[in-house]
C-alpha positions as CSV (number, residue, x, y, z in Angstrom):
1,M,-18.3,-161.3,-88.2
2,I,-18.6,-157.9,-89.7
3,T,-16.0,-155.7,-88.8
4,W,-16.0,-151.7,-88.9
5,F,-13.8,-151.5,-91.7
6,D,-16.5,-153.5,-93.6
7,E,-19.3,-151.3,-93.0
8,N,-17.3,-148.2,-93.4
9,G,-14.7,-149.1,-95.8
10,L,-16.3,-146.8,-98.7
11,L,-16.7,-144.1,-96.7
12,L,-12.8,-143.8,-95.3
13,G,-12.1,-144.3,-98.8
14,L,-14.3,-141.0,-99.7
15,A,-12.6,-139.3,-96.9
16,L,-8.8,-140.0,-97.8
17,L,-9.8,-139.0,-101.6
18,D,-11.7,-135.5,-100.3
19,G,-9.2,-135.0,-97.9
20,L,-6.5,-135.4,-100.8
21,A,-8.1,-132.7,-102.8
22,Y,-9.1,-130.3,-100.0
23,A,-5.6,-130.4,-98.6
24,A,-4.3,-129.4,-102.4
25,L,-6.3,-126.1,-102.3
26,V,-5.6,-125.4,-98.9
27,F,-2.0,-125.4,-99.7
28,M,-2.0,-123.2,-102.5
29,V,-3.4,-120.4,-100.0
30,S,-1.3,-121.0,-96.9
31,V,2.3,-121.5,-99.0
32,G,1.4,-118.0,-100.4
33,L,0.3,-116.5,-97.1
34,N,3.3,-118.2,-95.6
35,L,5.6,-116.7,-98.3
36,V,4.4,-113.0,-97.9
37,F,4.9,-113.3,-94.2
38,G,8.3,-114.3,-94.4
39,V,9.5,-111.5,-96.9
40,L,7.1,-108.7,-95.4
41,R,6.2,-109.3,-92.2
42,V,2.9,-108.5,-92.6
43,L,0.3,-111.2,-91.5
44,N,-2.0,-110.4,-94.1
45,V,-5.7,-111.4,-93.3
46,A,-6.8,-110.0,-96.7
47,H,-5.1,-112.9,-98.1
48,G,-8.2,-114.9,-98.0
49,S,-9.7,-112.6,-100.2
50,F,-7.7,-113.0,-103.2
51,Y,-9.2,-116.7,-103.0
52,A,-12.6,-115.7,-103.1
53,I,-12.0,-113.4,-105.8
54,G,-9.9,-115.8,-107.9
55,A,-12.6,-118.1,-107.4
56,Y,-15.4,-116.0,-108.6
57,A,-13.2,-114.9,-111.6
58,A,-12.6,-118.3,-112.8
59,A,-16.5,-118.9,-112.3
60,S,-17.3,-116.0,-114.2
61,L,-14.3,-116.4,-116.9
62,G,-15.3,-120.1,-117.8
63,G,-18.9,-118.8,-118.3
64,V,-18.3,-116.8,-121.2
65,A,-20.6,-118.0,-124.2
66,G,-19.0,-119.6,-126.9
67,L,-15.6,-120.9,-125.0
68,P,-14.5,-124.6,-126.1
69,L,-14.6,-127.2,-123.7
70,W,-10.7,-127.6,-123.4
71,A,-10.6,-124.0,-122.4
72,C,-12.0,-124.9,-119.3
73,L,-8.7,-125.3,-117.5
74,P,-6.5,-122.7,-119.1
75,V,-9.4,-120.0,-118.1
76,L,-8.8,-121.0,-114.5
77,L,-5.0,-120.4,-114.7
78,A,-5.8,-117.1,-116.8
79,A,-8.3,-115.9,-113.7
80,A,-5.6,-116.5,-111.1
81,V,-2.7,-114.7,-112.8
82,L,-5.2,-111.9,-113.7
83,V,-6.6,-111.5,-110.0
84,G,-2.8,-111.7,-108.8
85,L,-1.3,-109.0,-111.4
86,V,-4.1,-106.8,-110.7
87,L,-4.6,-106.6,-106.8
88,G,-1.3,-107.8,-105.7
89,P,0.7,-104.4,-106.9
90,V,-1.8,-101.8,-106.2
91,I,-2.2,-103.4,-102.6
92,E,1.1,-103.5,-101.8
93,R,2.1,-100.2,-102.9
94,G,-0.7,-98.2,-102.1
95,L,-1.5,-99.6,-98.6
96,L,0.9,-102.4,-97.3
97,R,4.1,-100.0,-98.0
98,R,2.8,-97.5,-95.3
99,I,2.8,-99.8,-92.5
100,Y,5.8,-102.0,-93.1
101,G,7.6,-101.5,-89.4
102,E,4.4,-101.1,-87.9
103,E,2.9,-102.9,-84.6
104,P,1.4,-106.0,-85.7
105,V,-1.8,-104.7,-84.2
106,I,-2.0,-102.0,-86.7
107,Q,-1.1,-104.2,-89.6
108,L,-3.7,-106.7,-88.5
109,L,-6.4,-103.8,-87.9
110,V,-5.7,-102.5,-91.7
111,T,-5.4,-105.8,-93.4
112,F,-8.3,-106.3,-91.5
113,A,-9.9,-103.4,-93.0
114,L,-9.2,-104.3,-96.4
115,F,-10.6,-107.8,-96.2
116,M,-14.0,-106.0,-95.2
117,V,-13.4,-103.7,-98.0
118,L,-13.1,-106.8,-100.6
119,E,-15.7,-108.5,-99.3
120,D,-18.3,-105.8,-100.1
121,A,-16.6,-105.6,-103.5
122,Q,-17.4,-109.2,-104.1
123,K,-20.7,-108.7,-103.4
124,L,-21.3,-105.9,-105.3
125,I,-20.1,-107.6,-108.2
126,W,-21.2,-111.3,-107.9
127,G,-24.0,-110.5,-105.7
128,V,-25.0,-112.8,-102.7
129,Q,-26.7,-115.7,-104.7
130,P,-24.6,-119.2,-104.9
131,V,-21.9,-118.9,-107.8
132,S,-21.1,-122.1,-109.6
133,N,-19.4,-123.2,-112.7
134,D,-18.3,-126.8,-113.0
135,V,-17.6,-127.2,-116.5
136,A,-13.9,-128.3,-115.5
137,V,-15.1,-131.3,-113.7
138,R,-17.6,-132.9,-116.1
139,W,-15.3,-132.6,-119.0
140,L,-12.7,-134.4,-117.2
141,G,-15.2,-137.0,-115.9
142,T,-14.9,-139.6,-113.2
143,V,-12.5,-142.9,-112.6
144,D,-13.1,-145.7,-110.6
145,V,-10.7,-145.7,-107.5
146,P,-10.2,-149.8,-106.2
147,F,-10.5,-149.6,-102.4
148,A,-10.6,-152.2,-100.0
149,G,-12.1,-154.5,-102.9
150,D,-14.1,-152.3,-103.9
151,V,-14.4,-149.6,-106.4
152,I,-15.5,-145.9,-105.7
153,P,-16.1,-143.2,-108.5
154,F,-14.4,-140.2,-107.9
155,T,-13.9,-137.3,-110.3
156,A,-10.4,-137.2,-112.0
157,Y,-10.5,-133.3,-111.6
158,Q,-10.5,-133.6,-107.7
159,L,-8.1,-137.1,-108.2
160,F,-5.3,-136.0,-110.3
161,L,-5.8,-132.0,-111.4
162,L,-5.9,-130.8,-107.8
163,P,-3.0,-132.7,-106.2
164,G,-0.8,-132.5,-109.6
165,V,-1.0,-128.6,-109.6
166,A,-0.1,-128.7,-105.5
167,V,2.7,-130.8,-106.0
168,A,3.9,-128.7,-109.4
169,T,3.8,-125.4,-107.0
170,L,5.4,-126.9,-104.1
171,V,8.6,-128.3,-106.5
172,G,8.7,-125.3,-108.6
173,L,8.6,-122.7,-105.6
174,A,11.3,-124.8,-103.9
175,W,13.3,-124.8,-107.0
176,F,12.6,-121.0,-107.6
177,L,14.0,-120.0,-103.9
178,R,16.8,-122.3,-104.1
179,R,18.3,-122.5,-107.3
180,T,17.5,-119.1,-108.8
181,L,19.1,-115.7,-108.2
182,T,15.6,-113.9,-107.6
183,G,14.8,-116.8,-105.1
184,R,18.1,-116.4,-103.4
185,V,17.8,-112.6,-103.1
186,I,13.8,-113.3,-101.7
187,V,15.7,-115.9,-99.1
188,A,18.0,-113.4,-98.0
189,V,15.7,-110.6,-97.3
190,T,13.9,-113.2,-95.8
191,V,16.6,-114.2,-93.3
192,D,17.8,-110.4,-92.6
193,R,16.4,-107.8,-94.3
194,E,19.0,-105.3,-92.9
195,A,22.0,-107.0,-94.4
196,A,20.4,-107.5,-97.7
197,T,19.5,-103.9,-98.4
198,A,23.2,-102.9,-97.0
199,M,24.3,-105.5,-99.9
200,G,22.4,-103.9,-102.5
201,I,19.1,-105.4,-102.6
202,D,16.3,-103.5,-103.5
203,A,13.7,-104.5,-100.7
204,K,11.0,-102.5,-102.3
205,K,11.0,-104.8,-105.6
206,V,11.5,-108.1,-103.5
207,F,8.3,-107.1,-101.6
208,L,6.5,-106.2,-104.6
209,L,7.2,-109.6,-106.3
210,T,6.7,-111.5,-103.6
211,F,3.2,-109.7,-102.2
212,T,2.4,-110.3,-106.1
213,A,3.4,-114.5,-105.9
214,G,1.4,-114.5,-102.9
215,A,-1.7,-113.0,-104.5
216,V,-1.6,-115.1,-107.3
217,L,-1.2,-118.4,-105.5
218,A,-3.8,-117.4,-103.3
219,A,-6.1,-116.9,-106.1
220,L,-5.1,-119.9,-108.1
221,G,-6.2,-122.0,-104.8
222,G,-9.6,-120.1,-105.2
223,A,-9.7,-120.6,-108.8
224,L,-9.0,-124.5,-108.7
225,A,-11.8,-124.6,-106.0
226,S,-14.4,-122.9,-108.3
227,P,-15.7,-126.3,-110.4
228,T,-16.0,-128.2,-107.2
229,T,-17.9,-126.1,-104.9
230,S,-21.0,-123.5,-105.0
231,L,-19.4,-119.9,-104.3
232,V,-20.9,-117.9,-101.6
233,P,-20.0,-114.8,-99.8
234,G,-17.7,-115.7,-96.7
235,I,-15.6,-118.5,-98.4
236,G,-12.5,-116.1,-98.1
237,A,-12.9,-115.9,-93.9
238,Q,-13.3,-119.3,-93.7
239,T,-10.0,-120.1,-95.9
240,I,-7.7,-117.7,-94.3
241,V,-8.8,-118.9,-91.2
242,L,-8.0,-122.5,-92.1
243,S,-4.6,-121.1,-93.9
244,F,-3.3,-119.5,-90.3
245,A,-4.1,-123.0,-89.1
246,V,-1.7,-124.4,-91.4
247,I,0.9,-122.4,-91.4
248,A,0.9,-121.9,-87.0
249,T,1.1,-125.9,-87.4
250,A,4.1,-126.1,-89.5
251,G,6.0,-123.4,-88.5
252,L,6.7,-120.0,-90.6
253,G,8.5,-120.4,-93.3
254,Q,8.4,-124.0,-94.3
255,I,7.4,-124.5,-97.5
256,E,7.7,-128.1,-97.5
257,G,6.1,-128.4,-94.1
258,A,2.9,-126.7,-95.2
259,A,2.4,-129.3,-97.7
260,L,2.7,-132.2,-95.0
261,T,0.4,-130.0,-92.7
262,A,-2.2,-128.9,-95.3
263,L,-2.2,-132.9,-96.0
264,L,-2.7,-133.8,-92.0
265,I,-5.3,-130.9,-91.8
266,G,-7.2,-131.8,-94.4
267,L,-7.4,-135.4,-94.4
268,G,-8.3,-134.7,-90.2
269,R,-11.1,-132.6,-91.6
270,S,-12.5,-134.9,-94.3
271,V,-12.6,-137.9,-92.0
272,A,-14.6,-135.6,-89.5
273,V,-17.2,-134.7,-92.3
274,Y,-17.7,-138.8,-93.1
275,F,-17.7,-140.0,-89.3
276,A,-18.3,-136.9,-86.8
277,P,-19.8,-134.1,-88.9
278,E,-20.3,-132.4,-85.5
279,L,-16.2,-131.9,-85.3
280,E,-15.8,-131.0,-89.2
281,V,-15.0,-127.2,-87.8
282,V,-13.0,-127.7,-84.6
283,V,-11.0,-130.5,-86.0
284,P,-8.2,-128.7,-88.1
285,Y,-7.9,-126.2,-84.8
286,L,-7.8,-129.1,-82.5
287,I,-4.8,-130.7,-84.8
288,M,-2.9,-127.3,-84.4
289,V,-3.4,-126.8,-80.7
290,A,-2.1,-130.4,-80.2
291,V,1.0,-129.4,-82.1
292,L,1.7,-126.2,-80.7
293,L,1.3,-127.5,-76.9
294,V,4.3,-129.6,-77.4
295,R,6.5,-127.6,-80.5
296,P,5.4,-123.8,-79.9
297,Q,7.4,-123.1,-83.2
298,G,5.1,-125.4,-85.3
299,L,6.2,-129.0,-86.6
300,F,9.1,-128.2,-88.6
301,G,9.8,-124.7,-87.5
302,A,13.4,-124.0,-85.5
303,A,13.2,-122.3,-82.1
304,E,14.5,-118.8,-82.3
305,A,17.0,-117.5,-79.9
306,R,15.2,-114.2,-78.4
307,R,17.1,-110.5,-78.5
308,V,17.8,-109.0,-75.3
């Protein structure tokens, strides 16, 4: 008797592997967005543009003639750092500082306008035709993954590098925030901005550092995604909406929670791609709605007392 697992075992294996790789990319963007919102209290819609620009920059730098093959991986990191260090301080100092403390709707409108400007800038620089550069994927090759008595060929880049970078980011960020003086200062501003300022902490420097770090993380997510997909206009919008779903499901300020939720949503979306393609787009948001109906503060968020 042939069971469902016998017929679909390989598809399930592919779905799990793809979901793991996709979750790693989503985590990189969502954890940066979560960090920025926790400190600046600004829900930055333009965060997805850092992802897109990081991806395009990585594809462009990786395509420079004469680069040795081994340089394809350092180029991804260099592109992300370059994008974050250039755009982060300019946007935080030139725009966001003017809207701190404003109504949330004003912040959303301003960052959405910035998102639209950056979208058009991408089209002016890279055009509207698909851009790709899969040198890193081809250089690392494929590995055979045993699953359900069979073997699944899968790219080493997606199997090892993407989850490895995501785990390193999670561990490094948690250590930085909890074990270093700068990290504790950031946490202090997150918990109580007024008290931290009264104790002599320069909130402006914390805002600048945090926003730049968030921009680098988003750009790194895009840079890591660039060898695995064709880059087209609109990828930033897709990513930011999915990142909103991740942080809403996890709960604001939850780094480890964002990682687990990104894994949950990534696997859910990937399984839908293979077994119910018509539900691919909606599955992450069904997961989000199901969680928020039961826990409005998110899976890992703590309910806060309302001030009256």
